[in-house]
N, C-alpha and C positions, 0 to 999 in steps of 0.2 A: 580568554581571547581565542576565537575560532575563525579560521578562514575557510572559504568555500569556493569551489569552481562550479559555475553554472553554465551549461551549454544548451543552446537551443538548436536542435537539428531541423533540417529542411525536409523535403519529401524524398530525396534520393542522394546518391553519392556526389552529384555535381551541384547540388543546391548550396547556397551560402550558409554559413553557420555563425550565429551570433554567440558571443561568450562574454562572461564577466567574472572577475576574481574579486571577491568582497570579504570584508572582515565584519562580523556581526556585532562585536562588542561596542564599537563606536560608529557603526554604519559607514565605514569608509570604503572607497573603491580603489583597489590596488591596480586593476587593469581592466579595460573593456575594449572590445573590437569585433571585427568580422573576419572570418576565414572564408576562402573561396570555395572549398569543398572538404570532404571528409579526409582526404589525404593530408591536409594541413593541420588536422588535430594533433599530429605529432609535434607541431610547434609549441604545444602547450604541455609538453612532457614534464617540464619543471614543476607543474602544478598537479600532476597526477596523484600525488600522495595526499592531497587535500580532500576533504569531503566533497563528493561529486553529486550534483543534482542535474538531471537531464530533463529539459523541456521538449515536448514534441509539438510540431506544428499542427494547429487546429484544422489545417487544410485536409488532414487525413482522418478527421472525426466528424460524425454526424450527430447533432443534438436534436432531441424532440421530446415533447410532452404528450404522453398517452393517457387517455381517459377510459377507464373500465366501467362497465355497467354496475359493478358493485365494488366494495372496498377491496383494494389490492392486497394480496398476500403472497409470500415468496414462492408458493407453488405455481403461481401464474407466470413466473419469469420465463418459462420455456415457450410461452405463446408470443412473446414480444417480437422475435425475428419475423414471424409470419404477419404480424400487424404492420411492420414497416417495410415489408418486401418490395412494395411498389415505390417506396421513397428512395431506395438506394440502387445504385447501378451494379453493385457486387452481389454475388450469390450469398444467400443467408448463411450457408455453411462456411463461408470465408470470412465472416465477421464475428466479433465477440460483443456481447451486450453487457454494459455496466449500468446498474441502477444507481443513480446519483441521489435521488430524493423521493420519498413517498409522502403524499398528502391525501390520505384517504383513497379516493378513486383515481386521483391523478398521480402519474409517475413520471419523473424526469429521468430520461435515459441518455446514454452516450454509446454510440456504436463505433467500435474500433476495427480497423482492417487488420486481420491476422498477419497478412503478408508484410504490412508496414511494421508491425510489432517485431516480426522476425528479423526484418532488416535492421531495426534499431539495436536488437540484441547482437546482431552480427558486427555492427560497428563497434559496440562496446567490447566484444570479444577480440576484435582485431587489435585493440590497444590494451587488452587485459584490464579493463575498467569495471568497477562494481559500484554503480550509483546507489546512494543511500535513499534517494527518492526519485520517482519518475512521475511527471504530471503533464497535462496539456497546458500550452502557453497561456490560454485565455484566463485560467484560474489564478495566474500570478498578478492579474490586474485588479485594482480595488473595485469592490462592488458598491454602487451607489443606486439607491432606489429611484427609478424613473429616469436614470441617465445611462448613457452608453460610454463605458470606459474605452479609450482608444490610445494606441501607441504606434508610432511609425518606426519600423525597423528597416532602415535603408530602403525605403520605397515599398515595403510590404507592411500592410496595416492589420493589426490584430485588434479585434473588437470583442469586448465582453458585453453582450446585450442584456443578460439577466444573470441571476445568481448561478444558474446551471446551463447556460448556453452562450455561444459566441461563434466567431468565424474569423477567417483570415483572407484578405483580398488584396490584390494589387492596387496601386493608386488609381489607375484608370477605372477599374471595376468598382472601387469603393466610392468614388465620386459619382459615377453613373447610378449606383444602387441607391445612395441616399438622396440624390436629386429626384429619383423616381417616386419617393415616398410623398404621400399627401401632406403629412404633418412633419415639419422639420424636427428631427430628434435633438435632444439636449445631450451634449457631450461632457465627459470628464476627461480632459486631455492630459496625457503624459508626454506629449511631444507635439510638434507642429502638424497640423492636418489641413490640406488645401481645400477647405470647404467652408463657406461663409455661413456659419450658424452659431447661435449662442453657446458658449462653452466656458468652463472655468479655466483660469490661467494657472495651471499647475504643471508647467513645463519642467522637464529635467534636462540636464546637459547630456547624460548618457542613458537613453531609454532602456537598454538591456540591463544596466545596473539596477534600475528601478524594478524591473521584472525579477531580477535575481533576489532582491530583498523581499519581494512579494512571495517568492517561491519558498523562502525559509518558514513562513507562517501559514502556507497553504496546506489544507487538510484533505483536499479532493485529489487523491493520488490514484495512479493506475495500479491498484493492489494486485489484480490478477496478473498483469504484466510483470510486476516486481517479483511476485512469487515464482512465476515461470522462469524468470531470469536467474533468480538465486538458485533454483533447483538445477538449472543447466550448468551454471558456473561451479557450484559446489560439487556436483557429480563429476564434472570434468576434472576437478582438482583432486578429489578423493581417489579416483581410479588411476592416478599417475603412478608409475612403477617405482617411485622412490619410497622405500619402506619408512625411512626416518621422517620424511615429510608427512606421510600418512599418520604415523604415530603421534606426531605433534598435533596434527589436526584433530585426531580423536581425543587427545588430552584436552584440547581447547573446548571441544564440544561437551565433554563430560563436565568440565568446570563451569561452562556456560549454563548447562541444564541444572547442575547442582545449585548454582546461584539463583536460578529462577525458583527452584523449590524452596530455598531458604527465604527468598523475598516473599513468596506467597504465604508461608506459614509462620513468619516471625516479624510481622509488621503491624503495628498499632493493635487496638483491641480486637479487631476482626482476626488478626493473625493469631492471637491467643486462643480464640475459639477454634480456629482451624487446627492449631497445634494439639488441642485436646482430642479432636476427632482423629487426627493423624496417629496419636498414641494408641487410640482404640483399634485402628486398623493395623498398626504395628503389632500389637499383641495377638491379633487374629492371624496374621501372616507368619509371625515368629514366636510361637508359644513357648519355645525353649528359653526365651529371655524373661527372667523373673522381674526385673525392674527396668523401667524406661525413664531415664533422666533427661537425656538429650536425644530425641528421636533422629535428628539429622546426623549427628555424629555416629550413632549406633547403626543407622542405615549404611553410612559409608564403610564402617568397620565390617559389617556383615557382607556387603556386596563387593568388597575388595579382597576377600579372602582368597588364598591360592587354591588351586584345584578346579575341577569342572563340575562342581555341585550346581544344583538348580539355582541356588542363591547367586551364583556368579552373574547370571543374566536375569535376575528375578524382578520381583514386584516393583522395587523402587526405581530401577532403571527404566522400566516401562512407564511408570508414573511420571518420571522426569521427562521422558520423551513426549508424553501427552501435554504436560504443562508447557513444554517448549513450543508447542503448536499454538498456544494462546497468544493473542495480541493485546496491546495496551487498550484497545477499543472494546475488549470484552473482559470484564473483571470478574474474578472468582469470588463468589459470595458464600458458597457452602459446598461441602464435599463429604461423600461417604462411599463406602465400598461394600458390595454384596459378595461375600466370600463364596457363598453357595453357587451363585450364578456367575461368579468371576466378572462382575461388572462394576465400573466406576460411575458414580453419579455426581456431576458437577452442576451446581446452580450458578449461572453466569448473568451478569448485568451487561447490557449493550446499548449502543446508540443506533447503529445500523445493522439490520438483520443479516445483511450480506457478510458482515464480519464473522458472525456465528457460522454461517454456511461455509465460509472459507476455512474455519477451524475444523468443521466436520469433514470437509473434502480433504484437508491435509491429513487428517487421521486415517480416513479411508484409504488414501493413497499409500499410507505406510503399512497397510495390511490389517488395521483395526476395523471393527464394525461399530461405527458411530451413528447415532440417531438423535434427533431433536424432538422434544415434546414439551408440554406444559408451557407454551408461549403465553406470557402475560404482559399486558401493557397498562401501567398505571400513569398517573399524571407526571410523576417525577422520575420514574424508572421503568425500564423494560427488562424483563427477565425471561430466561429460558432454561430448560433442563437438558443438559447434554449427557447422554448415556453412552458409555464406551465399553465394549466387550473385549476382554483380553485376547491376544492372539494365541491360537492353538499351536503349541510348539511340537 
């Protein structure tokens, strides 16, 4: 049984905030309502310990499909801001581009206002909150081919027009917009909508609660914004002047990374193959060890010895840090280590190439030299080679 607090923010501190507290085991709604502004978030303090999901209003996002003259590849992403410069009122340097989907030459993109993202992070920091997921409100609505999903949040209408686009309009603007269309759209309604058009009767009593359950299963998240938020909050926590707190945090991270390494190399048949490779690398890095029985246990023994030898901050800790940068969307398939060049080679499978780029960027930000090569796309799986060079100490 798991409970979640889902908050939908508006455009500024004075905008109304919709919220719902739900339980996912039996899809029950504990509480749902509307706050007048961000100051009233404090009224939800009794739920702050629950898993937090933050929805951001689609008023602050721009969705578009771009067509390139040839098949799109990730290196073309830098050209997107200049292609949509005439479509947005904000300077291209003040926005962030998120690639949602790639279909050959066609690319579905989402444009985020950096100032809005910074405001969202400031609201979270004000109450010491750490969301587990951040996403745009339209992606919590169900997607129905050929239909527009719509929900009424106290006079503000959220529309999901397609799988990768949507908008948020006031009631007056919503009615004017859809009446101006030549063909009457077909709606999948999650609440009452004052427009006479064919629609399915799928009304719910508490629309925000419906969006909250949709948020639990939504996979289109603001990964860039999430990563920036985690870095800001974690850095602010680590540098606090309380030594005991810092020590506990470091211990947590060590255990977390060690668990990741263990999970990567000791799970199913693939884990057995990786374990064999790891033993080979182990013998290369630690030739003084005659017999390798349990590489993970021996790693811990060698890297936790007292003194200030090179082993103290050695190979395994760096490897654990790298694996800690991986996400569930990019799975490790193969691994080897070039001792002469001091390079790690990870073969990864992925669904979205942006996830691999995020891993590369995270490693580069930590001082490593990471590069991507051997990008392959088969019918059932996409793979890439991630090469990481050790930091020169």
